[in-house]
C-alpha positions as CSV (number, residue, x, y, z in Angstrom):
1,M,0.0,0.0,0.0
2,E,2.9,2.4,0.8
3,E,4.4,1.9,-2.7
4,E,1.0,2.6,-4.3
5,L,0.7,5.9,-2.5
6,V,4.1,7.0,-3.5
7,F,3.4,6.1,-7.2
8,F,0.1,8.0,-7.0
9,L,1.7,11.2,-5.6
10,L,4.6,11.2,-8.1
11,Q,2.0,10.9,-10.9
12,I,-0.4,13.6,-9.7
13,V,1.7,16.3,-8.1
14,S,2.2,19.6,-9.9
15,P,4.2,22.8,-9.1
16,P,1.4,24.2,-6.8
17,H,1.9,21.1,-4.5
18,E,5.6,22.0,-3.9
19,V,6.6,18.3,-3.6
20,R,10.3,17.7,-4.1
21,S,10.3,13.9,-3.5
22,A,8.2,11.0,-2.0
23,F,9.5,7.6,-0.9
24,T,8.9,4.8,1.6
25,R,11.1,2.6,3.7
26,G,10.6,-1.1,3.2
27,S,11.7,-1.7,6.7
28,I,9.2,0.7,8.2
29,R,5.6,-0.1,7.3
30,G,2.7,2.3,7.7
31,W,4.5,5.6,6.8
32,V,5.3,7.5,3.6
33,Y,7.9,10.2,3.6
34,V,7.2,13.4,1.6
35,E,9.8,16.2,1.1
36,A,7.5,19.2,0.7
37,T,5.9,22.2,2.3
38,M,2.5,21.2,3.7
39,N,0.5,23.8,1.8
40,E,-3.3,23.7,1.3
41,H,-3.0,22.2,-2.2
42,L,-1.0,19.2,-0.9
43,R,-3.3,18.7,2.0
44,R,-6.4,18.5,-0.3
45,L,-4.5,16.0,-2.5
46,L,-3.6,13.8,0.4
47,N,-7.2,13.8,1.7
48,H,-8.2,12.0,-1.5
49,A,-5.0,9.9,-1.9
50,P,-5.5,6.0,-1.6
51,G,-4.5,4.5,1.7
52,V,-4.1,7.7,3.7
53,I,-5.6,7.4,7.2
54,L,-7.9,10.4,8.0
55,K,-9.1,11.6,11.4
56,Q,-11.5,14.4,12.2
57,S,-8.5,16.7,12.5
58,G,-7.3,15.7,9.0
59,I,-4.4,13.6,7.9
60,I,-1.9,12.2,10.3
61,C,1.6,13.7,9.8
62,Q,4.7,14.3,11.7
63,Q,7.5,16.8,10.9
64,I,11.1,15.4,10.8
65,D,13.9,17.7,12.1
66,F,16.6,18.6,9.6
67,Q,19.2,16.9,11.8
68,D,17.4,13.5,11.4
69,W,17.2,13.6,7.6
70,V,20.3,11.6,7.0
71,G,19.6,9.1,9.8
72,M,16.1,8.5,8.4
73,L,17.5,7.2,5.1
74,T,19.4,4.4,6.9
75,M,16.9,3.6,9.7
76,R,15.3,0.2,10.1
77,D,13.1,-1.6,12.6
78,H,15.6,-3.0,15.1
79,M,13.2,-6.0,15.8
80,K,13.5,-7.1,12.2
81,V,17.3,-7.0,11.9
82,Q,18.6,-10.4,10.8
83,D,22.1,-11.9,10.5
84,I,23.7,-13.4,7.4
85,G,23.6,-17.2,7.7
86,K,20.4,-17.4,9.7
87,W,17.2,-19.2,8.8
88,V,13.9,-17.4,8.5
89,H,10.3,-18.1,7.6
90,V,8.7,-16.4,4.5
91,Q,5.4,-14.8,5.3
92,K,3.9,-13.9,1.9
93,G,3.8,-14.9,-1.7
94,V,4.5,-18.3,-3.4
95,Y,7.1,-19.1,-0.8
96,K,4.9,-18.4,2.2
97,G,5.7,-20.9,4.9
98,D,9.0,-22.0,3.4
99,V,12.3,-21.7,5.2
100,G,15.0,-19.5,3.7
101,F,18.7,-18.9,4.3
102,V,19.8,-15.2,4.7
103,N,22.2,-14.7,1.9
104,S,22.8,-11.0,2.3
105,L,21.5,-8.1,4.4
106,E,20.2,-4.8,3.0
107,D,18.9,-1.6,4.6
108,W,15.4,-2.4,3.3
109,G,15.4,-6.1,4.0
110,V,17.2,-9.4,3.1
111,R,18.0,-11.5,0.2
112,L,17.2,-15.2,0.8
113,L,18.3,-18.4,-0.7
114,L,15.2,-20.6,-1.2
115,V,14.4,-23.9,-2.9
116,P,12.8,-22.9,-6.2
117,R,9.1,-23.4,-6.8
118,L,8.9,-22.8,-10.5
119,P,5.4,-22.7,-12.0
120,P,4.7,-25.2,-14.8
121,P,4.8,-24.0,-18.4
122,R,1.5,-22.5,-19.7
123,S,-0.3,-24.6,-22.3
124,T,-1.6,-22.8,-25.4
125,D,-4.6,-25.2,-25.5
126,V,-5.9,-24.2,-22.0
127,D,-9.0,-22.0,-22.0
128,L,-7.9,-18.5,-20.8
129,K,-11.3,-18.2,-19.0
130,R,-10.5,-21.2,-16.8
131,K,-9.3,-20.3,-13.3
132,R,-5.7,-21.0,-12.6
133,S,-4.8,-23.7,-10.1
134,L,-4.1,-22.5,-6.6
135,A,-1.8,-25.4,-5.9
136,R,1.8,-24.4,-5.2
137,P,4.5,-25.8,-7.4
138,P,6.6,-28.4,-5.6
139,P,10.1,-27.5,-4.5
140,A,13.0,-28.7,-6.7
141,L,16.5,-27.6,-7.3
142,F,17.2,-25.6,-10.4
143,E,18.8,-27.8,-13.1
144,P,19.5,-26.1,-16.5
145,D,19.0,-29.2,-18.5
146,I,15.6,-30.0,-17.0
147,V,14.5,-26.4,-17.2
148,Y,15.4,-26.4,-21.0
149,Q,13.4,-29.6,-21.5
150,T,10.4,-28.3,-19.6
151,Y,10.2,-24.7,-20.8
152,G,12.1,-24.8,-24.1
153,V,14.2,-21.8,-23.0
154,D,18.0,-22.1,-22.3
155,P,19.0,-20.5,-19.0
156,V,21.7,-17.9,-19.2
157,R,24.9,-18.7,-17.3
158,I,26.1,-15.7,-15.3
159,D,29.5,-16.9,-14.1
160,E,31.5,-19.5,-15.9
161,D,33.4,-20.5,-12.8
162,E,30.3,-20.6,-10.5
163,D,27.0,-22.4,-10.7
164,M,25.0,-19.3,-11.3
165,Y,22.2,-18.8,-13.9
166,S,19.6,-16.3,-14.9
167,F,16.1,-17.5,-15.9
168,K,12.9,-15.5,-16.3
169,G,14.2,-12.5,-14.3
170,H,15.4,-14.6,-11.4
171,T,19.0,-15.5,-10.3
172,F,19.9,-19.0,-9.3
173,E,23.0,-20.1,-7.4
174,Y,23.8,-23.8,-7.0
175,G,20.2,-24.7,-7.7
176,L,18.7,-22.2,-5.2
177,I,16.8,-19.1,-6.1
178,I,17.6,-15.7,-4.7
179,K,14.5,-13.7,-3.5
180,S,14.3,-10.3,-1.9
181,Y,12.0,-9.6,1.1
182,D,11.6,-6.7,3.4
183,F,11.8,-7.3,7.1
184,H,8.0,-7.4,7.5
185,S,7.8,-10.3,5.1
186,I,10.0,-12.7,7.2
187,S,9.9,-14.0,10.7
188,T,12.1,-15.8,13.2
189,P,12.9,-18.0,14.9
190,V,12.8,-21.2,12.9
191,S,12.2,-24.2,15.2
192,C,12.2,-26.8,12.4
193,I,12.3,-27.4,8.7
194,P,10.5,-29.9,6.5
195,I,12.9,-32.8,5.7
196,S,12.2,-32.3,1.9
197,L,13.6,-28.7,2.1
198,F,16.3,-29.9,4.5
199,N,17.6,-32.4,2.0
200,L,17.4,-30.1,-1.0
201,F,19.4,-27.4,0.8
202,R,22.1,-29.9,1.6
203,W,22.2,-31.4,-1.9
204,S,22.6,-28.0,-3.4
205,R,26.1,-27.8,-1.9
206,H,25.9,-24.0,-2.0
207,P,29.2,-22.7,-0.4
208,K,27.4,-20.5,2.2
209,V,24.9,-23.2,3.1
210,V,27.7,-25.8,3.5
211,A,29.7,-23.4,5.7
212,S,26.6,-22.9,7.9
213,E,25.7,-26.6,8.4
214,S,26.1,-26.3,12.1
215,T,23.1,-23.9,12.2
216,F,20.7,-26.2,10.3
217,P,17.3,-26.4,12.0
218,R,16.0,-29.8,13.0
219,P,13.9,-31.5,10.4
220,S,10.3,-31.6,11.6
221,E,10.1,-35.4,11.0
222,W,13.0,-36.1,13.3
223,L,11.3,-36.7,16.6
224,F,13.7,-36.3,19.6
225,A,12.8,-35.9,23.2
226,E,14.7,-35.3,26.4
227,G,16.0,-38.6,27.7
228,D,16.5,-40.2,24.3
229,E,19.7,-42.1,23.8
230,V,21.8,-40.7,20.9
231,I,25.2,-41.0,19.2
232,V,27.3,-37.9,18.8
233,R,29.4,-37.6,15.7
234,P,32.3,-37.7,14.8
235,S,33.4,-39.2,18.2
236,G,30.7,-41.9,18.1
237,K,30.1,-41.5,21.8
238,R,26.7,-42.4,23.3
239,G,24.8,-40.1,25.6
240,F,21.3,-38.9,26.6
241,V,19.6,-35.7,25.4
242,I,19.1,-33.3,28.3
243,A,17.9,-30.2,26.3
244,L,16.7,-29.3,22.8
245,S,17.1,-26.1,20.7
246,P,16.2,-25.3,17.1
247,T,19.7,-25.9,15.9
248,S,21.3,-28.3,18.3
249,A,20.8,-30.8,21.2
250,E,22.6,-30.7,24.5
251,V,23.8,-34.3,25.2
252,D,25.1,-35.7,28.5
253,L,28.0,-38.1,27.6
254,G,28.5,-39.2,31.2
255,P,32.3,-39.2,31.9
256,G,32.7,-37.3,28.6
257,G,30.8,-34.4,30.0
258,I,28.0,-32.3,28.4
259,V,28.3,-31.3,24.7
260,N,26.2,-29.1,22.5
261,A,25.9,-31.0,19.1
262,S,24.3,-29.7,15.9
263,W,21.5,-31.7,14.4
264,L,23.8,-33.0,11.7
265,N,26.1,-34.5,14.3
266,V,23.6,-36.3,16.4
267,H,21.4,-39.3,15.6
268,K,19.4,-41.8,17.4
269,A,20.9,-44.8,19.1
270,L,18.6,-47.7,18.3
271,C,19.3,-51.3,19.0
272,V,19.0,-54.3,16.7
273,G,15.6,-56.0,17.3
274,D,13.8,-52.8,18.3
275,Y,10.3,-52.5,16.9
276,I,10.2,-49.1,15.2
277,E,8.0,-46.8,13.2
278,V,9.0,-44.5,10.3
279,T,8.1,-40.9,11.2
280,G,8.6,-39.2,7.8
281,G,9.2,-39.6,4.1
282,D,7.7,-41.9,1.5
283,F,7.3,-44.7,4.1
284,Q,5.8,-42.7,6.9
285,G,3.8,-44.8,9.3
286,K,5.4,-48.1,8.3
287,T,6.6,-50.3,11.1
288,G,9.0,-53.2,11.5
289,W,12.0,-54.6,13.4
290,L,15.4,-53.1,13.3
291,D,17.7,-55.6,11.6
292,C,21.0,-53.7,11.2
293,V,22.6,-50.3,11.3
294,E,25.1,-49.2,8.7
295,D,26.7,-45.8,8.1
296,E,25.6,-44.0,4.9
297,V,23.6,-46.9,3.5
298,A,20.4,-48.3,4.9
299,S,18.3,-51.3,3.8
300,V,14.8,-51.8,5.2
301,V,12.5,-54.8,4.9
302,R,9.1,-53.6,5.9
303,D,5.7,-55.0,6.6
304,G,4.0,-54.3,3.3
305,G,1.5,-57.0,2.8
306,N,0.7,-57.2,-1.0
307,Q,1.3,-53.6,-1.6
308,E,4.2,-52.5,-3.7
309,A,6.8,-50.3,-2.1
310,P,7.2,-46.9,-3.6
311,V,10.3,-46.3,-5.7
312,S,12.4,-43.3,-4.7
313,N,14.5,-41.4,-7.3
314,I,17.1,-40.6,-4.6
315,E,20.4,-42.5,-5.1
316,V,22.0,-44.2,-2.2
317,S,25.0,-41.9,-2.5
318,Q,22.8,-38.9,-1.8
319,I,21.8,-40.1,1.7
320,P,24.1,-38.1,3.8
321,R,23.7,-39.7,7.3
322,S,23.7,-43.0,9.2
323,N,20.8,-45.2,8.2
324,V,19.3,-48.5,9.3
325,Q,17.9,-51.8,8.1
326,I,14.5,-52.8,9.3
327,L,13.2,-56.4,9.2
328,C,9.4,-56.5,8.9
329,S,6.9,-59.3,8.8
330,Y,4.8,-60.6,5.9
331,I,6.2,-60.0,2.4
332,P,9.7,-58.6,2.6
333,Q,10.1,-55.2,0.8
334,V,13.4,-53.4,0.9
335,F,13.7,-49.6,1.0
336,L,16.1,-46.9,2.3
337,V,15.5,-44.8,5.3
338,R,17.4,-42.5,7.6
339,I,17.9,-43.5,11.2
340,D,16.6,-40.2,12.6
341,L,13.3,-40.9,10.8
342,L,12.6,-43.8,13.2
343,K,11.2,-44.0,16.7
344,R,10.9,-46.9,19.0
345,V,7.2,-48.1,19.5
346,D,5.5,-50.9,21.3
347,V,5.2,-54.3,19.5
348,P,1.5,-54.8,18.6
349,F,0.0,-58.0,20.1
350,S,-2.2,-60.3,18.1
351,F,-3.4,-63.9,18.4
352,A,-1.7,-66.3,16.0
353,A,-4.0,-67.9,13.5
354,Q,-4.7,-71.6,13.9
355,A,-3.4,-74.0,11.3
356,P,-6.2,-75.2,8.9
357,S,-7.8,-78.4,9.9
358,T,-7.9,-81.5,7.7
359,R,-11.3,-82.6,9.0
360,I,-14.5,-82.0,7.2
361,P,-15.9,-78.5,8.0
362,H,-18.6,-79.4,10.4
363,S,-20.2,-76.0,10.3
364,D,-21.3,-76.6,6.7
365,P,-24.8,-78.2,6.0
366,V,-24.4,-82.0,5.7
367,P,-27.1,-84.4,4.4
368,W,-26.9,-86.8,7.3
369,I,-30.6,-87.0,8.1
370,G,-31.8,-90.6,8.0
371,T,-28.3,-92.0,8.5
372,E,-28.1,-94.9,11.0
373,V,-25.5,-94.4,13.7
374,V,-24.1,-96.1,16.8
375,I,-23.6,-94.2,20.0
376,T,-19.9,-94.3,21.1
377,Q,-19.8,-91.7,23.8
378,P,-18.0,-93.1,26.9
379,K,-20.1,-93.6,30.0
380,H,-23.3,-92.7,28.2
381,P,-26.2,-94.9,29.3
382,F,-27.0,-95.7,25.7
383,K,-23.5,-96.4,24.6
384,G,-23.6,-99.2,22.0
385,H,-27.2,-98.6,21.0
386,R,-28.2,-97.7,17.5
387,G,-30.3,-94.8,16.3
388,T,-31.2,-92.7,13.3
389,V,-30.3,-89.0,12.7
390,K,-33.4,-86.9,12.6
391,D,-32.0,-83.4,12.7
392,V,-28.6,-81.6,12.6
393,N,-28.0,-78.3,14.4
394,C,-25.0,-76.3,13.1
395,R,-22.8,-73.7,14.9
396,Q,-23.4,-75.0,18.4
397,A,-21.3,-74.4,21.5
398,T,-19.7,-77.8,21.4
399,S,-16.3,-79.2,20.5
400,S,-17.4,-80.1,17.0
401,G,-19.9,-77.3,16.5
402,L,-22.6,-79.8,15.6
403,V,-25.5,-81.3,17.6
404,L,-27.4,-84.3,16.3
405,Q,-31.0,-85.3,17.2
406,I,-30.9,-89.2,17.4
407,E,-34.0,-91.4,17.4
408,L,-33.1,-94.5,19.3
409,A,-33.8,-97.9,17.6
410,T,-34.1,-99.5,21.0
411,F,-37.8,-99.9,21.9
412,L,-38.7,-98.7,25.4
413,S,-42.1,-99.3,26.8
414,I,-42.1,-96.1,28.9
415,A,-40.8,-93.9,26.0
416,P,-41.1,-95.4,22.5
417,F,-39.3,-93.7,19.7
418,R,-37.2,-91.7,22.2
419,V,-35.1,-88.8,20.7
420,I,-31.9,-87.8,22.4
421,T,-29.4,-85.0,21.7
422,L,-25.7,-85.9,21.2
423,D,-22.6,-84.2,19.9
424,Y,-21.4,-85.1,16.5
425,D,-18.3,-86.7,17.9
426,A,-20.4,-89.0,20.2
427,V,-21.6,-91.2,17.3
428,V,-20.3,-93.2,14.3
429,E,-22.0,-94.3,11.2
430,A,-23.3,-97.9,11.6
431,R,-21.9,-100.3,9.0
432,W,-22.7,-104.0,8.8
433,V,-20.7,-106.9,7.3
434,V,-22.4,-110.3,6.8
435,F,-20.3,-113.4,6.7
436,E,-21.7,-116.4,4.8
437,N,-20.9,-119.8,6.4
438,R,-20.7,-122.6,3.9
439,R,-19.9,-126.2,4.5
440,Y,-17.8,-128.1,2.0
441,T,-18.1,-131.9,1.6
442,A,-15.2,-133.9,0.5
443,N,-15.8,-136.1,-2.5
């Protein structure tokens, strides 16, 4: 709004307004500075100017003493002063919410190194009346060959000795874009950074970023807590976290004392056989058992069922830290993961499935009605008696799951055609064999 007011004044003013200059300070929002004599013509113009706050007494203005004119040109909001090499949050525009690296400091603001979010090329076939997509372009390092293939425009190399290019009015250094922001468009402190941006910043190998690796914020997917056992590099000593900060962890090494290690020099100390969960990346939420730990290279066998494991386009050589191998159940699927993306969790308990039985599934309907059987249940008063199956009841609370209604073949005067209830396993099918006795006479 301040810039629009300055543009309006410089376009409208005439000699009667007696305006020599008008400007705004990017570091001081809410004020416009006008070098002029506040005559009646200028006051009437400001009353109709866009963005000027009016009260009953008129416009709000303050006179600046002549002794303060030079100091005013270099003033800035002391709450917004940043240091080169620090990390800040972007508060507006396409990069809103992204984390940037302060590349240089100016009177009006800062120049940041950011992971580029280049918009996709416009298609000539798209209807111009159609609304543009509000989705932000994904972050990716600037690569001249890929940019040429995507946009059909060859980026201009600025420096033959350095990895610096110009493309569509922007400057790129080592794959990162340089963007300018005033102090009101950034914020601090940065407590964490998404691991996708964390990796892209490291893979850029920008000299200033490499020199400031000790100030890298903690990736948001790395879940550390006070009391966690960790390994501090490069010494390889084990200790316990006693305090956390955005750029480092305070670790108690016991006899080795207390050290303050950056997040690139501390990683979790997990044990082989631990049941763990992946906290970030393509395999977030997957669980399994820790099989082995190797420096720089990790192989993970996860619990994937019949699902296919996603394929990552990141080469093994690009993984810059210690990694792990996880052994999971079901179908083995191997993938790479960083050890700091793991956390120890409780092993889920479940009942083991029973082995399938070779017996006939008794719960299914069986045409046994009318079958003659013999009662074989031990100590039953009708053991050895015959009977006929009259009915079959399935899914019963018995060992076999079946209950048979048997009509006894034995005639009882007090209860003829008596029907009793027996379990399926208490009877057998009656089968008879007749032997014929023949006499042979010798001739």
